[in-house]
Jmol script that loads the backbone (N, CA, C; Angstrom):
load data "model"
ATOM      1  N   UNK A   1     -54.316 -83.885  31.658  1.00  0.00           N
ATOM      2  CA  UNK A   1     -54.343 -83.262  32.974  1.00  0.00           C
ATOM      3  C   UNK A   1     -53.840 -81.828  32.846  1.00  0.00           C
ATOM      4  N   UNK A   2     -54.625 -80.917  33.321  1.00  0.00           N
ATOM      5  CA  UNK A   2     -54.270 -79.502  33.217  1.00  0.00           C
ATOM      6  C   UNK A   2     -53.381 -79.076  34.386  1.00  0.00           C
ATOM      7  N   UNK A   3     -52.311 -78.359  34.065  1.00  0.00           N
ATOM      8  CA  UNK A   3     -51.415 -77.853  35.097  1.00  0.00           C
ATOM      9  C   UNK A   3     -52.127 -76.766  35.895  1.00  0.00           C
ATOM     10  N   UNK A   4     -51.854 -76.746  37.181  1.00  0.00           N
ATOM     11  CA  UNK A   4     -52.459 -75.744  38.055  1.00  0.00           C
ATOM     12  C   UNK A   4     -51.491 -74.601  38.273  1.00  0.00           C
ATOM     13  N   UNK A   5     -52.011 -73.373  38.319  1.00  0.00           N
ATOM     14  CA  UNK A   5     -51.179 -72.198  38.583  1.00  0.00           C
ATOM     15  C   UNK A   5     -51.414 -71.735  40.007  1.00  0.00           C
ATOM     16  N   UNK A   6     -50.324 -71.386  40.685  1.00  0.00           N
ATOM     17  CA  UNK A   6     -50.414 -70.937  42.063  1.00  0.00           C
ATOM     18  C   UNK A   6     -49.118 -70.207  42.399  1.00  0.00           C
ATOM     19  N   UNK A   7     -49.227 -69.074  43.051  1.00  0.00           N
ATOM     20  CA  UNK A   7     -48.041 -68.280  43.350  1.00  0.00           C
ATOM     21  C   UNK A   7     -47.093 -68.975  44.329  1.00  0.00           C
ATOM     22  N   UNK A   8     -47.578 -69.951  45.093  1.00  0.00           N
ATOM     23  CA  UNK A   8     -46.718 -70.672  46.039  1.00  0.00           C
ATOM     24  C   UNK A   8     -45.905 -71.776  45.353  1.00  0.00           C
ATOM     25  N   UNK A   9     -46.281 -72.123  44.134  1.00  0.00           N
ATOM     26  CA  UNK A   9     -45.625 -73.231  43.437  1.00  0.00           C
ATOM     27  C   UNK A   9     -44.145 -72.943  43.230  1.00  0.00           C
ATOM     28  N   UNK A  10     -43.795 -71.717  42.872  1.00  0.00           N
ATOM     29  CA  UNK A  10     -42.390 -71.376  42.622  1.00  0.00           C
ATOM     30  C   UNK A  10     -41.540 -71.599  43.879  1.00  0.00           C
ATOM     31  N   UNK A  11     -42.068 -71.229  45.041  1.00  0.00           N
ATOM     32  CA  UNK A  11     -41.336 -71.447  46.298  1.00  0.00           C
ATOM     33  C   UNK A  11     -41.127 -72.938  46.541  1.00  0.00           C
ATOM     34  N   UNK A  12     -42.165 -73.730  46.280  1.00  0.00           N
ATOM     35  CA  UNK A  12     -42.070 -75.169  46.452  1.00  0.00           C
ATOM     36  C   UNK A  12     -41.050 -75.752  45.482  1.00  0.00           C
ATOM     37  N   UNK A  13     -41.059 -75.283  44.237  1.00  0.00           N
ATOM     38  CA  UNK A  13     -40.102 -75.770  43.237  1.00  0.00           C
ATOM     39  C   UNK A  13     -38.672 -75.441  43.656  1.00  0.00           C
ATOM     40  N   UNK A  14     -38.446 -74.238  44.183  1.00  0.00           N
ATOM     41  CA  UNK A  14     -37.107 -73.870  44.664  1.00  0.00           C
ATOM     42  C   UNK A  14     -36.660 -74.829  45.760  1.00  0.00           C
ATOM     43  N   UNK A  15     -37.564 -75.119  46.700  1.00  0.00           N
ATOM     44  CA  UNK A  15     -37.241 -76.057  47.773  1.00  0.00           C
ATOM     45  C   UNK A  15     -36.914 -77.438  47.208  1.00  0.00           C
ATOM     46  N   UNK A  16     -37.759 -77.934  46.318  1.00  0.00           N
ATOM     47  CA  UNK A  16     -37.542 -79.277  45.761  1.00  0.00           C
ATOM     48  C   UNK A  16     -36.225 -79.353  44.991  1.00  0.00           C
ATOM     49  N   UNK A  17     -35.878 -78.298  44.261  1.00  0.00           N
ATOM     50  CA  UNK A  17     -34.596 -78.275  43.552  1.00  0.00           C
ATOM     51  C   UNK A  17     -33.446 -78.334  44.544  1.00  0.00           C
ATOM     52  N   UNK A  18     -33.550 -77.564  45.639  1.00  0.00           N
ATOM     53  CA  UNK A  18     -32.514 -77.575  46.668  1.00  0.00           C
ATOM     54  C   UNK A  18     -32.452 -78.940  47.338  1.00  0.00           C
ATOM     55  N   UNK A  19     -33.605 -79.475  47.659  1.00  0.00           N
ATOM     56  CA  UNK A  19     -33.686 -80.730  48.409  1.00  0.00           C
ATOM     57  C   UNK A  19     -33.199 -81.927  47.585  1.00  0.00           C
ATOM     58  N   UNK A  20     -33.714 -82.045  46.379  1.00  0.00           N
ATOM     59  CA  UNK A  20     -33.460 -83.267  45.617  1.00  0.00           C
ATOM     60  C   UNK A  20     -32.786 -83.082  44.279  1.00  0.00           C
ATOM     61  N   UNK A  21     -32.402 -81.845  43.948  1.00  0.00           N
ATOM     62  CA  UNK A  21     -31.738 -81.608  42.667  1.00  0.00           C
ATOM     63  C   UNK A  21     -32.604 -81.970  41.476  1.00  0.00           C
ATOM     64  N   UNK A  22     -33.892 -81.674  41.547  1.00  0.00           N
ATOM     65  CA  UNK A  22     -34.820 -82.071  40.488  1.00  0.00           C
ATOM     66  C   UNK A  22     -34.694 -81.209  39.233  1.00  0.00           C
ATOM     67  N   UNK A  23     -34.038 -80.066  39.359  1.00  0.00           N
ATOM     68  CA  UNK A  23     -33.836 -79.174  38.209  1.00  0.00           C
ATOM     69  C   UNK A  23     -35.168 -78.763  37.573  1.00  0.00           C
ATOM     70  N   UNK A  24     -36.129 -78.447  38.423  1.00  0.00           N
ATOM     71  CA  UNK A  24     -37.433 -77.999  37.931  1.00  0.00           C
ATOM     72  C   UNK A  24     -37.321 -76.574  37.416  1.00  0.00           C
ATOM     73  N   UNK A  25     -38.049 -76.281  36.361  1.00  0.00           N
ATOM     74  CA  UNK A  25     -38.156 -74.906  35.865  1.00  0.00           C
ATOM     75  C   UNK A  25     -38.998 -74.138  36.881  1.00  0.00           C
ATOM     76  N   UNK A  26     -38.456 -73.015  37.359  1.00  0.00           N
ATOM     77  CA  UNK A  26     -39.188 -72.236  38.366  1.00  0.00           C
ATOM     78  C   UNK A  26     -40.288 -71.436  37.691  1.00  0.00           C
ATOM     79  N   UNK A  27     -41.504 -71.736  38.083  1.00  0.00           N
ATOM     80  CA  UNK A  27     -42.675 -71.070  37.508  1.00  0.00           C
ATOM     81  C   UNK A  27     -43.790 -71.135  38.538  1.00  0.00           C
ATOM     82  N   UNK A  28     -44.912 -70.609  38.204  1.00  0.00           N
ATOM     83  CA  UNK A  28     -46.075 -70.731  39.078  1.00  0.00           C
ATOM     84  C   UNK A  28     -46.978 -71.873  38.632  1.00  0.00           C
ATOM     85  N   UNK A  29     -46.457 -72.754  37.782  1.00  0.00           N
ATOM     86  CA  UNK A  29     -47.261 -73.832  37.213  1.00  0.00           C
ATOM     87  C   UNK A  29     -46.897 -75.166  37.862  1.00  0.00           C
ATOM     88  N   UNK A  30     -47.905 -75.850  38.396  1.00  0.00           N
ATOM     89  CA  UNK A  30     -47.726 -77.181  38.983  1.00  0.00           C
ATOM     90  C   UNK A  30     -48.044 -78.193  37.897  1.00  0.00           C
ATOM     91  N   UNK A  31     -47.026 -78.585  37.158  1.00  0.00           N
ATOM     92  CA  UNK A  31     -47.195 -79.542  36.068  1.00  0.00           C
ATOM     93  C   UNK A  31     -46.644 -80.907  36.435  1.00  0.00           C
ATOM     94  N   UNK A  32     -46.528 -81.763  35.449  1.00  0.00           N
ATOM     95  CA  UNK A  32     -46.084 -83.148  35.658  1.00  0.00           C
ATOM     96  C   UNK A  32     -44.708 -83.253  36.311  1.00  0.00           C
ATOM     97  N   UNK A  33     -43.675 -82.500  35.863  1.00  0.00           N
ATOM     98  CA  UNK A  33     -42.358 -82.636  36.519  1.00  0.00           C
ATOM     99  C   UNK A  33     -42.410 -82.273  38.002  1.00  0.00           C
ATOM    100  N   UNK A  34     -43.169 -81.246  38.343  1.00  0.00           N
ATOM    101  CA  UNK A  34     -43.295 -80.846  39.753  1.00  0.00           C
ATOM    102  C   UNK A  34     -44.024 -81.927  40.538  1.00  0.00           C
ATOM    103  N   UNK A  35     -45.076 -82.474  39.959  1.00  0.00           N
ATOM    104  CA  UNK A  35     -45.818 -83.544  40.633  1.00  0.00           C
ATOM    105  C   UNK A  35     -44.919 -84.749  40.891  1.00  0.00           C
ATOM    106  N   UNK A  36     -44.088 -85.114  39.922  1.00  0.00           N
ATOM    107  CA  UNK A  36     -43.165 -86.245  40.092  1.00  0.00           C
ATOM    108  C   UNK A  36     -42.172 -85.966  41.218  1.00  0.00           C
ATOM    109  N   UNK A  37     -41.680 -84.736  41.293  1.00  0.00           N
ATOM    110  CA  UNK A  37     -40.741 -84.362  42.355  1.00  0.00           C
ATOM    111  C   UNK A  37     -41.426 -84.421  43.724  1.00  0.00           C
ATOM    112  N   UNK A  38     -42.672 -83.967  43.802  1.00  0.00           N
ATOM    113  CA  UNK A  38     -43.422 -84.021  45.057  1.00  0.00           C
ATOM    114  C   UNK A  38     -43.608 -85.480  45.482  1.00  0.00           C
ATOM    115  N   UNK A  39     -43.972 -86.343  44.550  1.00  0.00           N
ATOM    116  CA  UNK A  39     -44.161 -87.767  44.861  1.00  0.00           C
ATOM    117  C   UNK A  39     -42.858 -88.381  45.367  1.00  0.00           C
ATOM    118  N   UNK A  40     -41.729 -88.025  44.745  1.00  0.00           N
ATOM    119  CA  UNK A  40     -40.442 -88.539  45.189  1.00  0.00           C
ATOM    120  C   UNK A  40     -40.128 -88.037  46.598  1.00  0.00           C
ATOM    121  N   UNK A  41     -40.376 -86.755  46.863  1.00  0.00           N
ATOM    122  CA  UNK A  41     -40.179 -86.191  48.203  1.00  0.00           C
ATOM    123  C   UNK A  41     -41.029 -86.945  49.219  1.00  0.00           C
ATOM    124  N   UNK A  42     -42.285 -87.220  48.872  1.00  0.00           N
ATOM    125  CA  UNK A  42     -43.175 -87.942  49.776  1.00  0.00           C
ATOM    126  C   UNK A  42     -42.645 -89.348  50.057  1.00  0.00           C
ATOM    127  N   UNK A  43     -42.220 -90.044  49.001  1.00  0.00           N
ATOM    128  CA  UNK A  43     -41.685 -91.399  49.151  1.00  0.00           C
ATOM    129  C   UNK A  43     -40.464 -91.393  50.081  1.00  0.00           C
ATOM    130  N   UNK A  44     -39.563 -90.450  49.844  1.00  0.00           N
ATOM    131  CA  UNK A  44     -38.318 -90.378  50.607  1.00  0.00           C
ATOM    132  C   UNK A  44     -38.538 -89.965  52.062  1.00  0.00           C
ATOM    133  N   UNK A  45     -39.694 -89.421  52.375  1.00  0.00           N
ATOM    134  CA  UNK A  45     -39.967 -88.954  53.730  1.00  0.00           C
ATOM    135  C   UNK A  45     -41.089 -89.718  54.428  1.00  0.00           C
ATOM    136  N   UNK A  46     -41.460 -90.872  53.873  1.00  0.00           N
ATOM    137  CA  UNK A  46     -42.441 -91.736  54.523  1.00  0.00           C
ATOM    138  C   UNK A  46     -43.853 -91.170  54.567  1.00  0.00           C
ATOM    139  N   UNK A  47     -44.177 -90.303  53.597  1.00  0.00           N
ATOM    140  CA  UNK A  47     -45.516 -89.719  53.526  1.00  0.00           C
ATOM    141  C   UNK A  47     -46.350 -90.461  52.481  1.00  0.00           C
ATOM    142  N   UNK A  48     -47.683 -90.397  52.583  1.00  0.00           N
ATOM    143  CA  UNK A  48     -48.512 -90.981  51.523  1.00  0.00           C
ATOM    144  C   UNK A  48     -48.180 -90.314  50.181  1.00  0.00           C
ATOM    145  N   UNK A  49     -48.000 -91.111  49.144  1.00  0.00           N
ATOM    146  CA  UNK A  49     -47.602 -90.590  47.831  1.00  0.00           C
ATOM    147  C   UNK A  49     -48.847 -90.183  47.049  1.00  0.00           C
ATOM    148  N   UNK A  50     -49.177 -88.896  47.165  1.00  0.00           N
ATOM    149  CA  UNK A  50     -50.375 -88.366  46.527  1.00  0.00           C
ATOM    150  C   UNK A  50     -50.060 -87.398  45.391  1.00  0.00           C
ATOM    151  N   UNK A  51     -48.857 -86.847  45.402  1.00  0.00           N
ATOM    152  CA  UNK A  51     -48.509 -85.828  44.412  1.00  0.00           C
ATOM    153  C   UNK A  51     -49.018 -84.451  44.790  1.00  0.00           C
ATOM    154  N   UNK A  52     -49.625 -84.334  45.978  1.00  0.00           N
ATOM    155  CA  UNK A  52     -50.146 -83.055  46.454  1.00  0.00           C
ATOM    156  C   UNK A  52     -49.244 -82.573  47.590  1.00  0.00           C
ATOM    157  N   UNK A  53     -48.768 -81.340  47.491  1.00  0.00           N
ATOM    158  CA  UNK A  53     -47.901 -80.772  48.519  1.00  0.00           C
ATOM    159  C   UNK A  53     -48.773 -80.013  49.512  1.00  0.00           C
ATOM    160  N   UNK A  54     -49.117 -80.696  50.595  1.00  0.00           N
ATOM    161  CA  UNK A  54     -50.021 -80.115  51.585  1.00  0.00           C
ATOM    162  C   UNK A  54     -49.317 -79.808  52.895  1.00  0.00           C
ATOM    163  N   UNK A  55     -50.079 -79.746  53.967  1.00  0.00           N
ATOM    164  CA  UNK A  55     -49.536 -79.343  55.267  1.00  0.00           C
ATOM    165  C   UNK A  55     -48.518 -80.341  55.824  1.00  0.00           C
ATOM    166  N   UNK A  56     -48.739 -81.646  55.614  1.00  0.00           N
ATOM    167  CA  UNK A  56     -47.772 -82.649  56.087  1.00  0.00           C
ATOM    168  C   UNK A  56     -46.442 -82.483  55.372  1.00  0.00           C
ATOM    169  N   UNK A  57     -46.516 -82.238  54.062  1.00  0.00           N
ATOM    170  CA  UNK A  57     -45.296 -82.050  53.277  1.00  0.00           C
ATOM    171  C   UNK A  57     -44.574 -80.775  53.698  1.00  0.00           C
ATOM    172  N   UNK A  58     -45.342 -79.733  53.937  1.00  0.00           N
ATOM    173  CA  UNK A  58     -44.747 -78.461  54.363  1.00  0.00           C
ATOM    174  C   UNK A  58     -44.040 -78.619  55.710  1.00  0.00           C
ATOM    175  N   UNK A  59     -44.657 -79.353  56.625  1.00  0.00           N
ATOM    176  CA  UNK A  59     -44.044 -79.596  57.932  1.00  0.00           C
ATOM    177  C   UNK A  59     -42.722 -80.351  57.772  1.00  0.00           C
ATOM    178  N   UNK A  60     -42.703 -81.389  56.935  1.00  0.00           N
ATOM    179  CA  UNK A  60     -41.473 -82.146  56.671  1.00  0.00           C
ATOM    180  C   UNK A  60     -40.433 -81.255  56.019  1.00  0.00           C
ATOM    181  N   UNK A  61     -40.873 -80.444  55.054  1.00  0.00           N
ATOM    182  CA  UNK A  61     -39.951 -79.566  54.316  1.00  0.00           C
ATOM    183  C   UNK A  61     -39.273 -78.591  55.275  1.00  0.00           C
ATOM    184  N   UNK A  62     -40.033 -78.045  56.213  1.00  0.00           N
ATOM    185  CA  UNK A  62     -39.481 -77.081  57.163  1.00  0.00           C
ATOM    186  C   UNK A  62     -38.487 -77.741  58.116  1.00  0.00           C
ATOM    187  N   UNK A  63     -38.596 -79.052  58.311  1.00  0.00           N
ATOM    188  CA  UNK A  63     -37.700 -79.775  59.219  1.00  0.00           C
ATOM    189  C   UNK A  63     -36.418 -80.245  58.520  1.00  0.00           C
ATOM    190  N   UNK A  64     -36.376 -80.179  57.198  1.00  0.00           N
ATOM    191  CA  UNK A  64     -35.239 -80.680  56.431  1.00  0.00           C
ATOM    192  C   UNK A  64     -34.043 -79.743  56.563  1.00  0.00           C
ATOM    193  N   UNK A  65     -32.909 -80.348  56.880  1.00  0.00           N
ATOM    194  CA  UNK A  65     -31.640 -79.598  56.847  1.00  0.00           C
ATOM    195  C   UNK A  65     -30.630 -80.459  56.130  1.00  0.00           C
ATOM    196  N   UNK A  66     -29.645 -79.822  55.577  1.00  0.00           N
ATOM    197  CA  UNK A  66     -28.585 -80.582  54.888  1.00  0.00           C
ATOM    198  C   UNK A  66     -27.297 -80.400  55.629  1.00  0.00           C
TER     199      UNK A  66
END
end "model"
wireframe off; spacefill off
backbone 0.3
color backbone group
């Protein structure tokens, strides 16, 4: 599986590290560790576990506070 590059990935990785302490390497690459973190975020927030960070995930992410 080829990792996808996207300039928004780094922002998502920063959020996931803050949210779940995943310790992801901040890059523009959506690889396996990032996908696993997204799936965990989805599971923990009652979303379908697809590994894709889309609009539903973004809406949940924006609502998260600690």
